[in-house]
C-alpha positions, 0 to 999 in steps of 0.5 A, a space after each residue: 604305630 603306637 595304635 599297632 602296638 597297643 591293639 596288639 599287646 592282648 598276644 603277650 599273654 596268649 605267646 604265653 598260653 602258647 608257650 606252655 601248651 607247647 610245653 606240655 606237650 613235650 611232656 605227653 608220652 606217646 600214647 597223649 601225643 598221639 590222640 593230642 595230635 588227632 585232636 589239633 587235625 581234626 580241630 582244625 579240618 572241622 574249623 576250616 570246614 565250617 569257616 568255609 562252608 559258612 562263607 558260602 553261607 554269608 554269600 546268599 545272606 547270613 551274617 557275616 561273622 568275626 575273627 574272633 570266632 575261630 579261635 573259640 571253635 577250633 578250642 571247642 572241638 579240640 576239647 572235644 576231639 580231644 575228650 573223645 580220644 582218650 575216651 578211646 583209648 582207655 
């Protein structure tokens, strides 16, 4: 049990970050909420399509990737979609 608890301790700051993000979302006006919702949707769809496709590529010899790549990929796609959405509504 101790190994499990120690392994999960980095999740404590991650939970704080998630709470801060949720609090920030509550402060957004309707347009910013719309932009963020669309950006999150696009990042979710993009991440799932990329990882699903890569899973098939692993069957033909591509190296296996760690699950730690998922969050940075989703964050990158979320950031790009937020920039595009903000630019679109300028």
